[in-house]
C-alpha positions as CSV (number, residue, x, y, z in Angstrom):
1,M,0.3,-0.1,-0.3
2,V,3.1,2.4,0.9
3,T,3.9,2.1,-2.9
4,F,0.4,2.9,-4.0
5,W,0.5,6.2,-1.9
6,G,4.3,6.9,-3.0
7,I,3.7,6.9,-6.6
8,F,0.2,8.9,-5.9
9,S,1.9,11.6,-4.2
10,D,4.7,12.1,-6.4
11,R,2.6,12.1,-9.4
12,F,-0.4,14.5,-7.8
13,G,1.5,16.2,-4.6
14,R,1.3,15.5,-0.9
15,K,-1.2,17.6,0.4
16,L,-3.8,16.2,-1.8
17,V,-2.9,12.6,-1.2
18,F,-2.6,13.7,2.6
19,I,-6.3,15.0,2.5
20,I,-7.6,12.3,0.5
21,A,-6.1,9.6,3.2
22,F,-7.7,11.9,6.1
23,I,-10.9,11.9,4.2
24,I,-10.7,8.0,3.5
25,Q,-10.4,7.7,7.5
26,G,-13.1,10.2,8.6
27,I,-15.5,8.2,6.2
28,T,-14.6,4.7,7.6
29,L,-14.5,6.2,11.2
30,A,-18.2,7.7,10.6
31,V,-19.8,4.5,9.6
32,Y,-18.3,2.7,12.7
33,P,-21.4,2.9,15.0
34,F,-23.6,1.9,11.9
35,V,-21.8,-1.4,11.2
36,P,-24.7,-4.1,11.1
37,N,-22.5,-7.0,11.1
38,F,-18.7,-8.5,11.0
39,W,-18.0,-8.9,7.6
40,I,-18.8,-5.4,6.6
41,L,-17.1,-4.3,10.0
42,L,-14.2,-6.1,8.7
43,I,-14.2,-4.5,5.0
44,I,-14.5,-1.0,6.8
45,R,-11.4,-1.6,8.8
46,I,-9.6,-2.8,5.8
47,L,-10.3,0.7,4.0
48,L,-9.3,2.1,7.4
49,S,-6.1,0.4,7.4
50,F,-5.7,1.5,3.5
51,G,-6.2,5.2,4.6
52,L,-3.6,5.3,7.9
53,S,-0.9,3.7,5.4
54,G,-1.2,6.6,3.3
55,A,-1.2,9.2,6.0
56,N,1.8,7.5,7.7
57,A,3.7,7.1,4.1
58,I,2.9,10.8,3.2
59,M,4.1,12.4,6.7
60,T,7.3,9.9,6.9
61,S,8.4,11.4,3.7
62,A,7.5,15.0,4.4
63,L,9.2,14.9,7.9
64,G,12.4,13.3,6.4
65,D,12.5,16.8,3.9
66,Y,12.4,18.9,7.1
67,I,14.7,17.1,9.4
68,D,18.3,18.0,9.7
69,R,20.4,14.6,8.3
70,E,23.3,15.7,10.3
71,R,21.7,15.2,13.6
């Protein structure tokens, strides 16, 4: 998943990809209380992990640009 987010951020920019990752997280977390059964919860949980991996990948690369390498 991280490879997908990396390619996507190189093509469209980090800010857009970061916003999309947070939208995915927000929608999946908003749907959590209304899940009728386990299997739909599992699918929503997979979508949530997809959004979390995107935010993690983009934030790690963004922090790498701002942290001094000599430290």
